[in-house]
N, C-alpha and C positions, 0 to 999 in steps of 0.2 A: 248846922248846915248838913253835916253828914247824915243825920237821921232823916232829913227831908229827901236826900238822894237815895237812901236805902229804901224808903217807902215807895218811891217812884219805880225802882227796879223790881220790888215785890209785886207791884200792880201789873207789871208786864210779863210775869211768869205765866206760861200757859198751864192750864189745868186739864187733867184727864177726867172726862165725865163718863158716867155709866147711866144710861137711860133704860129703864125696865118698862116694857110695853106688854099689855095683855094680848095674847094671841101670837101666832107665828106670822112673820112677814113673808109674803110671797116672793119668789125668786125675782120677779120683775121689779121689786122695790129696793133690792140690795144695792144697786148702783146709785140710787137716788141719795143714799147716805154715804157718799164717797168720803174717804178719810176715817170712817168709823168701822170697826170690826163688828160684824153681826153674828150673834150666837143664838141659835134656836134651842131653848131649854126643853128638857123632857117634860116639864110641868105645863107646857103649852105657851109659855111666855117667850119673848124675844129680848135680848140684851144688845144694846148698841153701845160701843165703847171706843173712845179715842180722844185725842187732844182737841180742845176748843180754844181758839186764839183770843177771842174777846166776847163781850156781851152780845154784840150784834150777831156773831156766829151762833152763839147759844140760842138766841131767840129764833134764828133761822131754822135750827134743828127742831126746836119745840113747835114751830109753825108747821114744819113738814109732818111731824107726828100728829098734830091736830088735824091736818088736812087728810091724813089717812083714815081718821075716824076711829083709831084704836086707842083704848084707854091707857093713859100714862100712869104707871103704878108708882114709880120712884125715879128720882134723879139724885145721883151721888157724885161727888168730886174728890179728886186726890191731887195734891200739888205734884207737878211733874218731877220735882226733885226728891220726892219722898218715895219709899218703897210702896207698892200698891197694896200690900196687906195691912199696912198701918197708915194712920193719918187720913183715913176716909172720913169726910164730913158729909153729913146728910143735909140736902137742901130741902127736898120735899119727899114725903112718904105717904102712901095711901091717899093719893089725890082723888 
C-alpha cells in the first residue's frame, strides 16, 4: 500500500520544463507565456523555462508555440526537487 501512495505523490510533483524555440520571441509575446522565464540567446534562439503543473498545461504551452509558427527545437524537463544542472531528461530534441 505504501508503494501505491508513493507513486501517486510522485505523479503530482511539478516539473520544470525548458522549451527551445528557433528565433527570438518579440516583446509582444513575452506576457503570453506567463509563468515562464524567457531568455533570448545570442545564437538567435529563445528559451522558455519554468514549472508546468500537469500535462494539460504542457500541451497548452506547446499549442502556443505552434500558434506562433516558430520551430520547436527541443523540450527538456527537470524534477522540481532536483538541482537544475543534474537530472535533466530529454523529451524531444531536433523536432
